[in-house]
C-alpha positions in Angstrom: 212.0 20.9 32.6 212.1 18.1 30.0 213.3 19.8 26.6 213.3 17.6 23.4 215.4 19.3 21.0 214.5 18.6 17.2 217.6 18.9 14.7 218.1 17.4 11.1 220.4 19.9 9.1 224.1 20.8 9.5 223.3 24.5 10.7 221.1 23.0 13.3 223.4 20.6 14.6 226.0 23.5 14.9 223.2 25.8 16.9 222.4 22.9 19.3 226.1 22.9 20.4 225.3 26.3 22.2 222.4 25.4 23.8 223.9 22.0 25.1 226.6 23.9 26.5 224.3 26.2 28.3 222.1 23.3 29.6 225.2 21.6 30.9 226.2 24.5 32.8 223.0 25.2 34.6 222.6 24.8 38.3 219.6 24.7 40.4 216.7 24.0 38.5 218.3 21.8 35.7 216.8 21.2 32.1 217.0 17.6 30.8 217.7 17.7 27.2 216.4 14.8 24.7 217.9 15.1 21.0 216.0 13.9 18.2 217.9 13.8 14.9 215.4 13.6 11.9 218.4 12.7 9.4 217.6 15.4 7.0 221.1 15.6 6.2 222.5 12.2 6.4 225.8 12.4 4.6 228.7 11.6 7.0 230.5 15.0 6.2 227.4 16.9 6.6 226.3 15.5 9.9 228.1 13.3 12.4 231.4 14.9 11.9 229.7 18.1 13.6 228.8 15.9 16.6 232.2 14.7 16.9 233.8 17.9 16.4 231.7 20.2 18.4 231.4 17.7 21.4 227.4 17.7 21.1 225.7 14.9 22.9 224.8 12.1 20.6 221.2 12.1 19.5 218.9 10.1 21.9 216.6 9.3 18.8 217.5 8.9 15.3 214.8 9.0 12.5 217.0 8.5 9.6 214.7 10.2 7.2 217.1 11.2 4.4 216.4 13.2 1.3 213.3 13.5 -0.7 210.6 16.0 -1.9 209.4 18.4 0.6 206.2 16.7 1.0 207.3 13.0 1.4 210.2 14.2 3.8 208.2 16.2 5.9 205.5 13.4 6.2 207.9 11.0 7.2 209.4 13.5 9.8 205.9 14.2 11.2 205.0 10.5 11.6 208.3 10.0 13.3 208.3 13.0 15.4 204.8 12.4 16.6 205.6 8.9 17.8 208.8 10.1 19.9 206.6 13.0 21.4 204.0 10.6 22.4 206.6 8.3 24.0 208.8 11.1 25.6 206.2 13.5 26.6 208.5 16.4 26.8 207.5 19.6 28.5 209.0 21.7 25.7 210.0 21.1 22.0 213.1 23.3 20.8 213.4 23.9 17.3 216.0 25.9 15.3 215.8 27.9 12.2 213.6 27.0 9.1 214.0 23.6 7.6 211.7 20.8 6.9 212.6 19.4 10.3 211.5 22.6 12.0 208.2 22.5 10.1 207.5 19.0 11.1 208.4 19.6 14.6 206.3 22.6 14.9 203.2 21.0 13.5 203.7 17.7 15.5 204.0 19.6 18.9 201.3 22.0 18.2 198.8 19.3 17.5 199.7 17.3 20.6 199.6 20.8 22.6 203.2 20.5 23.5 204.8 24.0 23.9 207.3 25.1 21.1 210.3 27.2 21.7 211.7 28.5 18.3 215.3 29.8 18.0 215.7 32.3 15.3 212.2 33.5 15.3 210.9 36.3 13.4 213.3 36.1 10.5 211.8 37.2 7.1 212.8 37.4 3.4 209.4 38.3 2.4 209.6 35.7 -0.5 207.1 32.9 0.0 208.5 31.2 -3.0 211.2 30.1 -0.5 210.4 26.8 1.2 212.3 28.2 4.2 210.1 31.2 4.4 206.9 29.1 4.8 208.7 27.1 7.3 209.5 30.0 9.5 206.1 31.5 9.4 204.3 28.2 10.3 206.8 27.6 13.2 206.4 31.0 14.6 202.6 30.9 14.5 202.8 27.3 16.3 205.4 28.5 19.0 205.0 29.6 22.8 208.4 31.2 22.9 209.8 33.2 20.2 213.7 33.7 20.5 214.7 36.6 18.1 218.4 37.1 17.3 218.1 40.6 16.3 215.7 43.7 16.8 214.6 43.5 13.1 213.3 40.1 13.8 211.2 41.4 16.8 209.9 44.2 14.6 208.7 41.6 12.0 206.9 39.8 14.5 205.2 43.0 15.8 203.9 43.6 12.3 202.5 40.3 12.1 200.5 41.0 15.3 202.5 39.3 18.0 202.4 41.2 21.3 205.8 41.9 23.0 204.1 41.6 26.6 205.8 38.8 28.9 204.1 39.5 32.0 201.6 36.8 31.3 202.2 33.0 31.5 203.1 32.1 27.9 200.8 30.1 25.7 200.4 29.2 22.0 198.0 32.1 21.8 200.0 34.5 23.7 203.7 33.7 23.1 206.6 35.5 24.7 208.6 37.3 22.2 212.2 37.4 23.4 215.2 39.3 22.0 217.8 36.6 22.9 220.7 37.4 20.6 222.0 34.8 18.1 223.2 31.3 19.2 225.5 31.4 16.2 227.3 34.3 17.4 227.8 32.3 20.7 229.4 29.5 19.0 231.5 31.5 16.5 232.9 33.3 19.6 233.4 30.0 21.3 235.0 28.2 19.0 237.3 30.6 17.2 240.1 29.9 19.5 239.5 26.2 19.3 239.6 26.7 15.2 242.8 28.7 15.5 244.3 25.9 17.5 243.2 22.9 15.8 242.3 23.6 12.0 245.1 23.0 9.7 242.9 23.7 6.5 244.7 26.8 5.6 247.9 25.2 5.6 246.8 22.1 3.8 245.4 24.2 1.1 248.3 26.5 0.9 246.4 29.6 1.7 247.2 32.8 3.6 245.1 35.5 5.2 243.4 37.7 2.8 244.6 35.8 -0.5 241.4 34.0 -1.4 237.6 34.2 -1.7 235.5 31.8 0.0 232.4 30.7 -1.9 229.4 28.4 -1.1 226.6 27.5 -3.2 223.7 25.1 -2.0 220.3 26.3 -2.2 218.1 24.3 -4.5 217.0 27.4 -6.5 220.8 28.0 -7.3 221.7 24.4 -8.0 218.6 22.6 -9.6 218.4 25.3 -12.5 221.7 24.6 -14.9 221.3 27.9 -16.6 221.6 29.6 -13.0 224.3 27.4 -11.8 226.3 27.8 -14.9 225.9 31.6 -14.4 227.0 31.7 -10.7 229.9 29.3 -11.1 230.9 31.5 -14.2 230.8 34.7 -12.2 233.1 33.2 -9.4 235.6 32.4 -12.5 235.3 36.2 -13.4 236.0 37.2 -10.1 239.3 35.3 -10.2 240.2 36.6 -13.5 239.5 40.2 -12.6 241.2 40.2 -9.1 243.8 37.2 -9.4 242.3 35.8 -6.2 241.6 32.2 -6.4 238.0 31.2 -5.2 237.8 28.2 -2.6 234.5 26.4 -3.0 233.5 23.7 -0.2 231.0 21.7 -2.3 227.8 20.7 -1.0 226.7 17.1 -2.2 223.9 18.4 -4.1 226.0 21.1 -6.0 228.5 18.5 -6.8 225.9 16.3 -8.5 224.5 19.3 -10.3 227.8 20.4 -11.6 228.2 17.0 -13.4 225.0 18.0 -15.4 226.3 21.3 -16.6 226.4 21.7 -20.5 229.9 21.7 -22.0 231.6 25.3 -22.3 234.0 27.5 -20.5 232.5 26.8 -16.9 232.7 23.2 -17.0 236.0 23.2 -18.8 237.5 25.5 -16.2 236.3 23.4 -13.3 237.5 20.1 -14.9 241.1 21.7 -15.3 240.8 23.5 -11.8 241.3 26.9 -13.0 240.2 29.6 -10.8 237.8 27.7 -8.4 239.3 25.2 -6.1 236.8 22.7 -5.2 236.9 21.0 -1.7 234.9 18.7 0.0 232.3 20.2 2.6 234.4 21.6 5.6 234.0 20.9 9.2 232.6 23.7 11.5 236.2 24.5 12.8 237.6 24.5 9.4 234.6 26.5 8.0 235.4 29.2 10.6 239.0 29.3 9.7 238.3 29.7 6.1 235.6 32.3 6.7 237.9 34.3 9.3 240.8 34.7 7.0 239.0 34.9 3.6 239.2 38.4 1.8 235.6 38.1 0.7 232.8 35.6 1.3 230.3 34.8 -1.5 227.3 32.8 -0.4 223.8 31.7 -0.7 223.9 30.4 2.8 222.0 32.4 5.6 224.5 31.1 8.3 227.6 31.8 6.3 226.4 35.4 5.8 226.2 35.9 9.5 229.6 34.3 10.3 231.3 36.4 7.8 229.8 39.5 9.6 230.9 37.9 12.9 234.6 37.9 11.7 234.2 41.3 9.8 234.8 39.8 6.4 232.6 41.4 3.6 229.9 39.3 1.9 228.3 38.9 -1.6 224.7 37.2 -1.1 224.1 35.0 -4.2 220.5 35.4 -3.5 217.7 37.8 -4.6 216.8 38.6 -0.9 218.1 37.7 2.6 216.7 37.2 6.0 219.5 39.0 7.6 218.3 42.5 6.0 220.8 44.2 8.8 223.9 42.9 7.0 222.7 44.9 3.8 221.4 47.8 5.7 224.8 48.3 7.2 226.8 48.0 3.9 228.7 44.6 5.0 226.8 42.7 2.4 225.5 43.2 -0.9 222.6 41.3 -2.7 223.7 40.2 -6.1 221.6 37.1 -6.7 222.8 35.2 -9.7 223.5 38.0 -11.9 227.3 38.1 -13.2 227.0 41.8 -13.8 225.8 42.3 -10.1 228.2 40.0 -8.7 231.3 41.6 -10.4 230.4 45.0 -9.2 229.7 43.8 -5.7 233.0 41.9 -5.5 234.6 44.9 -7.0 233.3 47.2 -4.5 234.6 45.1 -1.5 237.8 43.9 -3.0 239.1 47.2 -4.4 237.7 49.3 -1.2 237.8 49.1 2.5 236.2 46.8 4.9 232.7 48.0 6.1 232.0 48.6 9.8 230.3 45.7 11.8 228.5 47.0 14.7 227.2 44.4 17.4 223.7 43.4 16.0 223.5 39.7 17.3 223.7 39.9 21.0 226.4 39.7 23.5 227.8 36.1 22.8 225.4 34.4 25.7 222.1 34.0 23.6 221.8 30.2 24.8 222.0 31.2 28.6 219.3 33.9 28.0 217.1 31.3 26.2 217.5 29.0 29.1 216.8 31.6 31.8 213.5 32.7 29.9 212.4 29.1 29.6 212.9 28.4 33.2 211.6 31.9 34.4 208.3 31.6 32.4 207.7 27.8 32.7 205.1 26.8 35.3 206.5 25.6 38.7 
């Protein structure tokens, strides 16, 4: 089977590591993988370092699309992906998550009648104002295989009319819905030991287990509104002031640029003086695992970081009005706080003054990538 994998954003590069390991370990009926990198994330710290650090095969095709508005960026990806698909003629296109790279890959492949396998299918925030929600829905409805990380994702697809039967050959009109588990859980378990052995970030920053809060802020609805960003950063400073616990903030390039545009006031003054929030460059995956694993609390607007906090049994405050990982909230391990300073303070107080919640196994057995490979080979025509 010739599988063409499309990646473009940092989380997709990390997820591809699990699949590439599983593909390399196959015997009997192998899968030949071609990796296409759209270049949606083009910053060296946000992309190339992950290939080097995680041992992912270098991309065979580089589009170098870069940043831009949703329409222009997606259009450039569509053009480049279509040309690559016409040249490579893969049997299956493999897509991850919910980025513009995912959307472009789904539309290009579907129109060329190339089967699509969607990893992280069935996620829903039920907020179509989020570009990611639109991308998820379109990709799911273009796919031949829908690999769901959780039972909730399967239920979401059922409500949208997808059948759960897998006795017939899968097609775009009759896709297979498969509860595969989460490839990010595979990765977190695989790399946790490597992070413990290799990462020096805690020592470099003078941090100890449980004596800091880890925060990430990168979504455009949080970074592109100065008042909202100011409120979020102010809430992080309030957490430091109330709990005497330093906040470590690996800063996404977009957020770093937006912080420069904040109005003068207590927040910008505190950031300039380095009080309460320690801003660091984007962390590599192994460093990020170390930071997540040893944090007292995680505060984030990232879906991936929400899950990784769960994997390492660290409570999480979600800096968004909703989440696609509703299981985390349902089990009390995460609290939705949006950009509301009062709700953020209450959620942080709940976790920092209380006990850690239970984290039952929701994301599979740590072998999701192997399950995905097995299903593709099982149901692919001989």
